[in-house]
N, C-alpha and C positions, 0 to 999 in steps of 0.2 A: 798390404788391404788386410783388415779382420775377418777370421771366419764367418760373421755376421753380413759382411759386405759380399762375401762369395757364396752365399747362399741363400737362393731365390723360395719361397714358398709359395703358391698358389693355393685355389679351390677351384674347381671344374666342375660341375654334376657332379658332384659328390665324391671326388676324388681329388686326394693329397697329392701335389705334385712339387717335388722339391727338385730345384735346378742348381746346381754345384757347376760356379764359374771356375775353370782352370787354365793354366799354360800348360803347353803341349810338353813343355821341356823342364816341369818343377817338380825340385823334391815336395816343398809344400802343397802342392795340388795333389801328387800321390798320396799323403799322408791325410789330407782332406776329405778326399773318397772314402779311404777308409775307414776314416772316422764317421761320416754322416751315415754309411751305408750298415756299417754296424750298429751303431746307436737306433737309425731309425727302422732298418728290418723290413725295407718297402720289401710290396710284392712281385715287383718289375724294378729291373735297373737298365736304361737306355743310355746306349753309348755311341759318341758321335763317329760311327764306324759303316760303313756298306759291306755286303758280305764279302768282296774282294779283297778291300784291308784288312778285313777279320781274318780270313783265311791267310794274308801273307804274314799276318803277326802272331799266327799260330806258326807257321813253318816260313820264318825269313828268308831261308835261302833256296823256296821253291822256283822262284823265279830263274835261277841259275840251270833248271833244266828246260828251260823254253827254248824251243826250235825256232831258230832265228828265220829260218826260211819259210816257217809256216805261217812268222808275226808279220814278215815282206806281204807273202800272197795274202792274209787277212789285212792289208792295210791297217796295221796297229800299230806302226813304227812310232809317230807322233804321240800317240797316249802310250807306248812304253818307256821314250826318252821323257817325258813330262813325270810319269810316276818316278823313276829310274832317279830324277833329278830332284821331284820334291822330298824323296825319302833319303836321299844325302844330304839335303840342305838338313834337313831335322837332324840328321845324324851329328852332323857339323856341330852344330849349335848344342845337341845334347852333350859331346865331348867334352867343350868349352866349359860345361856347367857341373859335369861329373854325374849326368842322369843319363837313366837309358830312355830312348825314345818313346814317346806315346804310354810313358808308364801309368799315367793317371786310366788311361783306357787299360792297361792291364788290368790293374789294382780293380777297377769297376768290375771285369770280366770274374775276377777272383772272388771278389768282394759277392756277387752275387751267387757264385757256386757257393760259396761257404754258408751262406744262409738259407740257399735254397729258392732263391728268387729266380723270376724267369728274365730270362737276359734278351734285350732287344735291341737289333742293330736298327739305330733310328735314322742312319743318314742316306742320302741320295747316290746312288751310283757314282764314282770319280769319272766314270768315261763318259756318261751323260752329263756332268757338268762340266765336262773338258771340251763336248763336243757341241753344247749349247753356246757356250763361249767362243769356238772359232768358226760355228754358223753365223754368230750375229756380225763378223767381223767381215769385211770387203776385201777385196785380193790386195791393195794397197796395204792396207792396215794390217793385214795379218802378215806381209814381208815386214812392214814396220816392227812389230810384237817381237816375228823371230830374230830381227837383227838387234832388239834390245833386250831381249834375254840372253843372246851371244854373249854383249859384249859386258851383261851385269856377271857373267859366268865367275871370272877372276875375281870379282871385289871380294874383299877380306870382309869377315863376320867377328865384330868385337862386340860380345854382349856383358852389360854389367847388370846391377843388381836393379837399376831404376829400367833399365830395357827389358828385365824380367820381367815387372810390374806392369809396362806396359802391354806387353804380351797377354795378359789378361783380356786387353782391349782390342786383340786382335787377333783374325783366325790364323792359322799357323799357313793356309792354302793362301791366304790372304798378304802373308807376311813377305813368303816368296816374292810375289809379283807387285810389291806396294808400290814400286815406282811408277811400273808400267801401266796400271790400275789408275795413276792419274792422267796418264796419257788415254787412256781406253775408258770412259766411266761407265759403259755397258758392261764391262765386265765383273763391275761390282754387285750388279742386282741379280747377276748367274750366282756369282760365286757366294756372296753372303743372302742376299735378299730372298733370292727361292729358294736356300736351302736352310733360310729360318723358318718358313714355310714347312717345306717338307718335313723338318725337326720336328717343328710343335706339332703337324698331324698325325705323326707317330707314336708321340710321347703321350698324348691326351689321349689315344688309342689304346696302349697298352694296357695288359690284363690286368687288374687288381683296384683295389680302392688307393693303396699308398705306390705313389712310383716318384723313382728317384732318378734324374737325367745327370750324365758326366758331360759337358760342355766344353768348348772353348769358349771363352770369357767373353768375345767379341759376338757370337748367337745368343748369348742369354737377354737382351736387351730386345731383340727381333721377336725370340719364341717365346718369351713374357708376353708380348703385344699379339702375337699370331694364336695363342694358343684358345684367345677367346673368339677368332674368327672364324671363317669359313674356308677353306684352301682346294684348290682347283691342282688335287696331286696327280689325276692322267695328263693334264697340260704340261707341269713343270717335271714329269717324270720321262717326256718323252723327248726324241732329237729332231725340232724341225727338219724338216724336209728341204732341200735346197729351194731358193727363192725360184720361181718360175724366169725371171732372167738369167738366172745362172745355167738354168738347164738348156734354155734356148740358146745361150752362148755358146754353152758347151760343145753343140753340135753346128750354129750357126760360122762360127769363127773358121773351123776347117774347111765346110762345105763354101762358104766364100773365098777361101785361100784359092783352093782346089777352079772354082767358076774363073776367078782371076789368073791363075795360070794357063786355064783353057781359053781364056778368051785373048789371052797373052800367046799363046802357040797361032789361034785364028788369023792374029793380027799380022805376024808375023815369025816364024819359026826359031828364027836366032833371038829374037825379045822375049819368045817364050822358053827357050833354056836358057836365058838370063835370068828370068823370074826365079825358075827352079832353081837355079846355082844359089842365087840370094836368100830362097826359105831353106835350102839344105845348108849353107854355110853359117847362118844366122842361127839357126833353131842348136844345128851340130854343135857349132862352135861355142856357144854360151854355153850349153850342156855339158861341155867338157871342159870348159873354162871353170866351170862351177865342183867339177869334180875334180882337176886339179887342185883348187884350192884346198878341197877336202883331203889332200894325199891319199885321194885313190890310186890303188893301181892302175898300170897302166893301160892293162888291158881293159881296165872297168873306166877309162878314159876314152880309151878308142869305144869301147861299146856304147856310150854317152853320145859321141860323136854320130854314131850310125844309125841308133835307134832314136832319138830327138826328130829328124825330119818326119819319119814315120809315127813314131806313138802323139805327138803333138797336134797330127792330125785324126786320130782316135781319141776320145774323150776316155772311153772303156780304160785305156792302156795309160801307163805312167813311166817316161825314161828309168826314173829314180828306181822304180823296182827291178828295173831289166840290169840297170849297171850294180844296184844294190847286190842281187843274187847273183851276180860275177862276183863282187868284191867277197860277199860271204863266201863262196868255194875256192877262192884264190887264198883268202887269208882268213881259213878257219879260226875263230877265236879261240885261244888255247887256255887251260883251266888259270892260268896268270889272270887275263882279262878279266872272268868272271868273277874271281876274287877282289879284285882291285876295282871294278866297275863305281863303286860307291864312292871311293875317292877321285878317282880320274875324271869322272863326271860333272865333277865341281870347279875345271881349269881346263882352259882351251887348250894347253899342253899335254893335259891327260886325253882329252877328246881324240887328239892325232895319234897318242902312244899305243891306247886301248886299240884292239882291232874289233871289238864288238863296237865299241861306239863310232867308231871311225868309217864302220859299215853304215851303220844308222845316219850318220852326218854326211855320207855318200848319197844315200837316198833322199835326204832332205834337200840337200844343196845342189842334186842334180836335176830333182824335178822344179826347184827355184830357177837355175839358169837357163831350163828347156822354156818356162812360162817365159821368163822375160825375152826371151828369143823369140817366141810366136808373136809377141805384139811386137816388137822392134820388127822384124822381118815382112811382117804385113805388111806396117807402116811405110816400108821401104819399097814393096812392090806396087803398091798404092800410088804411092807419090812417083816413080817411075814410069806407070802406066798413064796417069795426069801428065 
C-alpha cells in the first residue's frame, strides 16, 4: 500500500485530523508514523493504547512483579491470561518479521515528545473490552470460547508479505481471535465497533487544531465515519452488570439444590444421604478431574474435591480460587517461569511446564469442572426424586 492510502485526512469543526493506518508489527508503519508526524507537526498525537498498555510498554517487565495471590483474590486471572496471551502472540509475529512489538506506537510516543505535541492515549481500557465481551456470552458460549482458544494455542503462525499487508486491515486484538470471532459475531462489535466509537471521540476532542492519530488499519474506516457522529462514551466505557437472570440463577440454583436435598431427608433419611452424596461426588469429582487435567499438585486436586461441594452452593466463592491459592503456595513460580512465560503461553506444553501458567490454568479449569458438576449433580438429584 502507498503512503497516500495509509494516510487519511479529515476536517472536523475547524480541526485537521490525520489518521495514520498501521500494522502493529511492521517496519514500514514505524517509518510512516515518524515521517508524517515530523512533517505535519500536529498539536496532538493520539495512539491506540490505554493507560495500562502504555505503562506496560514503558516497563515491559513490570508484570513480573505481580503478586499472583493478589491477582487471584482480585478475580483478575482471566484478564491476566488474556493480556499475557495477546502480548506473547504479538511478540511471536514480530520476531518472525524482525521488528519490535508495537513499534509504531512507540514511534508515535517518541515523535510526539520530539515536536512537543500533546500525547493522547485514545483507546478504551483493554480490561473493559474483555469484560464487555465476556458479559455478552452465555455460559455455553463461554465454555466453547475457552476451549476454542485452548486448541488454537499450538497453531503455527507463518507470516508472509501478503499477510503483513492484510494486517493493515485487521486489528491485532481481532487477529488473535479471528477464527473464534466467526463463531461469536457479537465479539466483533465490542472488539472493533465500540472501540471505533471510543477512538473517534478521543481523537476529535484532542487539544489543538491539528491532530494525528496512529491506528491499527482495521480501525481507520470505522473511526473515519464515527468522527462525524455522536458517541455514547459513558455506555461503552462501562462494564454491563450481570443480567437479572444470572443474578437470580447465582442464588436460585444453590437454594433449589439445598431445598431438594432437604426434601429428600424429609421423605426418607437414606434418600437424603443418597442425594447429598450425589451432590458431593459429582461436584467434587468433576472439579478434581479438571484440576488433574491441568496437572495440578495432588493437594490442589484434593482441595478441589473438598471445596467444590461447598463453593458451588455459594455464588460469592469459586472453587478455582481456593485450589489456585493452594497450587501457588506449593509450587511457587520461579524466576525462570517468569522469564519464560511469554514463550510458554503459546503452547499447551508450555502451560504445563510453567508454574505460573499452570496455576492460572488450574484456577480456570477447576472453576469449569465445578460449574459442570453443579448442573450434572442437580439434574441427577431431580431425576432420582422424580
